[in-house]
Every structure is written in structure tokens, then in C-alpha cells.
C-alpha positions as CSV (number, residue, x, y, z in Angstrom):
1,X,145.4,63.1,81.7
2,X,148.5,62.4,79.4
3,X,146.9,60.4,76.3
4,X,143.8,60.5,74.3
5,X,142.6,58.4,71.1
6,X,140.7,60.0,68.7
7,X,138.6,57.9,66.0
8,X,137.7,59.4,62.9
9,X,140.2,61.5,63.1
10,X,140.1,62.7,59.4
11,X,136.5,63.8,60.0
12,X,135.2,67.3,60.0
13,X,134.4,67.7,63.7
14,X,137.6,65.9,64.6
15,X,139.5,68.5,62.7
16,X,137.9,71.2,64.7
17,X,138.8,69.6,68.0
18,X,142.2,68.6,67.3
19,X,143.8,71.8,68.4
20,X,142.2,71.7,71.9
21,X,143.1,68.3,72.3
22,X,146.5,69.0,71.8
23,X,146.4,71.6,74.6
24,X,144.8,69.3,76.8
25,X,146.8,66.1,76.5
26,X,150.6,65.4,76.3
27,X,149.9,63.1,73.3
28,X,147.0,62.8,71.0
29,X,146.5,59.7,68.8
30,X,144.8,60.0,65.5
31,X,143.0,56.7,64.3
32,X,141.7,57.2,60.8
33,X,141.4,54.8,58.0
34,X,144.1,56.4,55.9
35,X,147.4,58.2,57.5
36,X,146.9,61.7,58.6
37,X,149.3,64.1,56.4
38,X,149.4,66.9,58.8
39,X,150.1,65.4,62.4
40,X,151.2,68.2,65.0
41,X,154.4,68.0,67.2
42,X,152.2,66.0,70.0
43,X,149.9,64.4,67.7
44,X,150.7,60.4,66.3
45,X,148.7,59.1,63.3
46,X,147.6,55.4,63.4
47,X,146.0,54.2,60.0
48,X,143.6,51.4,60.7
49,X,139.9,50.6,60.4
50,X,137.5,50.5,63.4
51,X,136.5,47.0,62.2
52,X,139.8,45.7,62.8
53,X,139.9,44.8,66.7
54,X,143.6,44.3,66.9
55,X,144.1,47.6,65.0
56,X,141.8,49.3,67.6
57,X,143.5,47.4,70.5
58,X,146.9,48.9,69.6
59,X,145.8,52.2,69.0
60,X,144.2,52.1,72.5
61,X,147.3,51.3,74.4
62,X,148.3,53.3,77.1
63,X,145.5,55.8,76.3
64,X,143.6,57.6,79.2
65,X,140.4,58.9,77.3
66,X,139.2,57.7,74.0
67,X,137.0,60.5,71.8
68,X,135.0,58.0,69.3
69,X,134.1,60.0,66.7
70,X,134.8,57.3,63.7
71,X,132.0,55.4,61.8
72,X,129.5,56.3,59.3
73,X,127.6,59.5,60.0
74,X,124.2,58.9,57.5
75,X,122.2,56.3,56.5
76,X,123.7,53.5,54.2
77,X,123.2,50.1,53.3
78,X,122.9,47.7,56.5
79,X,126.5,45.9,56.1
80,X,128.1,49.3,56.0
81,X,126.6,50.5,59.1
82,X,127.1,47.4,60.7
83,X,130.9,47.1,60.1
84,X,131.4,50.7,60.9
85,X,129.1,51.7,63.6
86,X,128.2,48.3,65.5
87,X,131.3,46.1,64.9
88,X,133.6,49.3,65.0
89,X,132.0,50.8,68.1
90,X,132.4,47.1,69.9
91,X,135.8,47.3,69.0
92,X,136.2,50.5,70.6
93,X,134.5,49.9,73.9
94,X,136.7,46.5,74.2
95,X,139.6,48.2,73.3
96,X,139.1,50.5,76.1
97,X,138.1,48.0,78.5
98,X,141.1,46.0,78.0
99,X,143.5,48.9,78.1
100,X,142.3,50.3,81.3
101,X,140.9,53.5,79.6
102,X,139.2,55.8,82.3
103,X,136.5,57.5,79.8
104,X,135.1,57.1,76.4
105,X,133.4,60.1,74.8
106,X,131.2,58.4,72.2
107,X,129.6,60.6,69.2
108,X,126.1,59.5,69.3
109,X,123.1,61.2,67.5
110,X,119.9,63.1,67.8
111,X,118.8,60.7,65.2
112,X,118.2,58.3,68.1
113,X,114.9,60.0,69.0
114,X,114.1,61.2,65.5
115,X,110.7,59.8,65.4
116,X,109.6,62.1,68.1
117,X,107.1,64.8,67.3
118,X,108.6,68.3,66.5
119,X,106.2,69.8,69.1
120,X,107.5,67.7,71.8
121,X,110.4,68.6,74.3
122,X,112.8,65.4,74.6
123,X,115.7,64.9,76.8
124,X,117.8,61.8,77.5
125,X,114.9,59.9,79.6
126,X,112.8,60.3,76.6
127,X,112.3,56.8,74.7
128,X,114.5,56.0,72.1
129,X,112.8,56.3,68.5
130,X,115.5,56.0,65.6
131,X,114.6,57.4,62.4
132,X,117.0,55.1,60.5
133,X,119.2,52.1,60.8
134,X,122.3,54.6,61.3
135,X,119.9,56.0,64.1
136,X,119.7,52.3,65.4
137,X,123.3,51.9,65.3
138,X,123.8,54.7,67.5
139,X,121.1,53.5,70.2
140,X,123.2,50.3,70.0
141,X,126.7,52.2,70.9
142,X,124.7,54.1,73.6
143,X,123.3,50.6,74.9
144,X,126.9,49.3,74.7
145,X,128.1,52.0,76.8
146,X,125.9,51.3,79.4
147,X,126.8,47.7,79.7
148,X,130.3,48.8,80.0
149,X,129.9,51.0,82.7
150,X,127.8,48.5,84.7
151,X,129.8,45.9,84.2
152,X,133.1,47.1,83.9
153,X,133.3,50.4,85.6
154,X,134.0,52.4,82.5
155,X,133.2,56.0,82.5
156,X,131.0,56.7,79.3
157,X,129.6,60.1,78.0
158,X,127.3,59.9,75.1
159,X,126.9,63.1,72.9
160,X,123.5,63.2,70.7
161,X,124.9,65.5,68.6
162,X,122.8,67.9,66.3
163,X,123.8,69.1,62.9
164,X,127.3,70.7,63.6
165,X,128.1,73.1,60.8
166,X,130.1,76.4,60.5
167,X,126.7,78.2,60.2
168,X,123.1,76.9,59.7
169,X,122.7,75.8,56.0
170,X,118.5,75.7,56.1
171,X,115.7,76.5,58.1
172,X,115.3,73.1,60.0
173,X,118.8,73.9,61.4
174,X,117.7,76.8,63.1
175,X,116.6,74.0,65.4
176,X,119.2,71.4,65.5
177,X,122.6,73.4,64.9
178,X,125.6,72.6,66.9
179,X,128.4,75.4,66.2
180,X,131.8,74.4,65.8
181,X,133.1,76.5,68.7
182,X,130.5,74.8,70.9
183,X,131.3,71.5,69.6
184,X,134.9,72.0,70.8
185,X,133.5,73.1,74.3
186,X,131.0,70.3,74.4
187,X,133.6,67.5,73.8
188,X,136.1,69.5,76.3
189,X,133.3,69.3,79.1
190,X,132.5,65.4,78.2
191,X,136.2,64.9,78.5
192,X,137.2,66.9,81.8
193,X,133.7,67.2,83.7
194,X,133.4,65.4,87.0
195,X,130.3,63.2,86.2
196,X,127.2,63.4,88.0
197,X,127.0,59.6,87.1
198,X,129.5,57.2,85.7
199,X,127.0,57.0,82.5
200,X,125.8,60.0,80.9
201,X,123.5,61.3,78.0
202,X,123.7,65.0,76.8
203,X,122.3,66.6,73.5
204,X,124.7,68.5,71.8
205,X,123.4,71.4,70.4
206,X,123.8,75.3,70.5
207,X,121.4,77.8,72.4
208,X,118.7,77.9,69.5
209,X,115.4,79.2,70.9
210,X,113.8,76.8,68.2
211,X,115.5,74.0,69.8
212,X,113.4,70.7,70.7
213,X,115.9,69.1,73.0
214,X,116.3,69.8,76.8
215,X,119.9,70.9,77.6
216,X,119.7,70.3,81.5
217,X,122.0,67.3,81.3
218,X,124.7,69.1,79.2
219,X,124.8,72.0,81.5
220,X,125.2,69.5,84.3
221,X,128.8,69.0,82.7
222,X,129.7,72.6,82.5
223,X,128.8,73.1,78.9
224,X,127.0,76.5,78.1
225,X,126.6,77.0,74.6
226,X,127.7,80.5,73.4
227,X,126.2,80.5,69.9
228,X,122.6,80.4,68.4
229,X,121.1,79.8,65.1
230,X,118.8,82.6,65.9
231,X,121.4,85.0,64.8
232,X,121.2,83.5,61.0
233,X,117.1,83.3,60.8
234,X,117.1,86.2,58.4
235,X,118.8,84.3,55.6
236,X,116.2,82.0,55.9
237,X,112.2,81.9,56.0
238,X,112.1,81.5,60.0
239,X,108.2,80.9,59.8
240,X,108.9,77.7,57.0
241,X,107.5,74.7,58.5
242,X,110.1,72.1,59.5
243,X,110.7,69.6,56.9
244,X,108.8,66.7,58.8
245,X,106.6,66.6,61.7
246,X,109.2,64.4,63.2
247,X,112.4,65.6,64.9
248,X,114.4,63.7,62.5
249,X,113.5,65.6,59.4
250,X,114.0,64.1,56.2
251,X,115.8,61.1,57.8
252,X,112.2,60.1,58.9
253,X,111.1,59.9,55.2
254,X,110.3,56.1,54.0
255,X,112.4,56.7,50.9
256,X,115.5,58.4,52.7
257,X,118.5,56.4,51.7
258,X,121.6,58.9,52.9
259,X,123.1,61.8,51.4
260,X,120.4,64.7,52.1
261,X,120.9,66.7,55.6
């Protein structure tokens, strides 16, 4: 592996994984809407919009692996979601195909199954039940990845990421938390593992005893989370009920329009 393209390079999760990518690859191409002001010695910054296909194609040229973290990460008006998460994701997969990229690691979301009950254990074989237009856009991205695997042989790993934070911020996150160190390990495994199949879906969650997602497919990649939200349970009312009967929590509320995690 010599070159990786990281979209959404100015985001919180991207900032955490950049040091590890610099160690793994000869060159890290940082793609963000604005130029990055702190590129490392083997990083190259490209400013562009995911909705601009030509810009994405240029960024993917000569790349071996794409880590696609870019896009809208919360509920928003459909037009905004469509440009960032539908058109933008299509551009990433199409640019990857035309550039001969070997593997795309796609940042999906646990919100693709947000309307499953909190009493249900869910895995990648469970029916999708998106809780928002944002969740629908992530279902689209996974389906697109399946198409590009079946039709053009691209390797695709979809990461249904939980709530990635430095530490849990409320009692809900005792179930859904993904620690920053575990997020780095998850992305590394998705990049480097020998895939059981060319298209693979995993839930990205730390080793939380209260989680409602099975982790078998993630462990098949060699991902073994080291952190657990249980260590923070005394900071919250651990007996407090989840904010909803559904796994998507507040995202499943009819009035939810974004901005509340």
C-alpha cells in the first residue's frame, strides 16, 4: 500500500486516524472543502467538494485505498443530504472504479438500523430500518458499495459507526460509544484485513456490555475493541432508560431535524 485518499479530512474522526495513516502509507491525500493548514511530511492537501466529480477523480488518481469519511454526518434538509451523501458518495465510488482503487472503506452509520427495538440484537444481516433521511443516505451508500463490488470487483468495507467521542457524553452512549483509539483500530483493520468476502459490513462500537449490535463481522476483520463505556457508567444514571424504544434514540423522534446527539 503506497497511497490513501482520506475524504472529510478536516473532520473529527479523520483527525484522529491521520497519524496512523501516515505510518501505514507512503502518501496520504487529504480531501476537504478547504485546504488543510497542517499537512504532515507525507500528506498532500486537496481542496474540493465531494459533489464535484472532476475534483474527486483527480484526488483518487494513483490511490490504492480510499477511506471515505466525508459528507453530512447528521440529519439535514434533503437537498443538503443529497448533495453531500448521495451525489458525493457516488462520485467517490465512481472515481475509485475509474482509478483502479483496490478498496474503499466507507463510513456508514448505525442509523441505517435505527428503528430496530433496543431489545433486539442487530447485525449486518438484519433488515435496514433507517431513522432519518441521513440514515437513508447511508443505506444508499452501502447499496452503491455492493453494486461496485458485484459489477466491478471493488473491495468495500462499510463501517456502521456508533457514536465516536473521547468519552461517553450521556447514558445512551453507554450502549453506542466507539472510543477514539478503537475507531483508529477499526479503520486500520478495515484497510488491511484479508476480507472474508469482497463486500463486508461491520458495526463500529467499543466493548460495551450494553451494546445492541453483534460484533462478529468486525472481529472477523481482526478488530478487537479495547475500551468499554462501562468504565464511565458511574458518571451517568446507568439505570436510566434509553431515550427511545428504538436504537436510533432521538433520531427516531418525528420532530428531529438535526443537531442533537
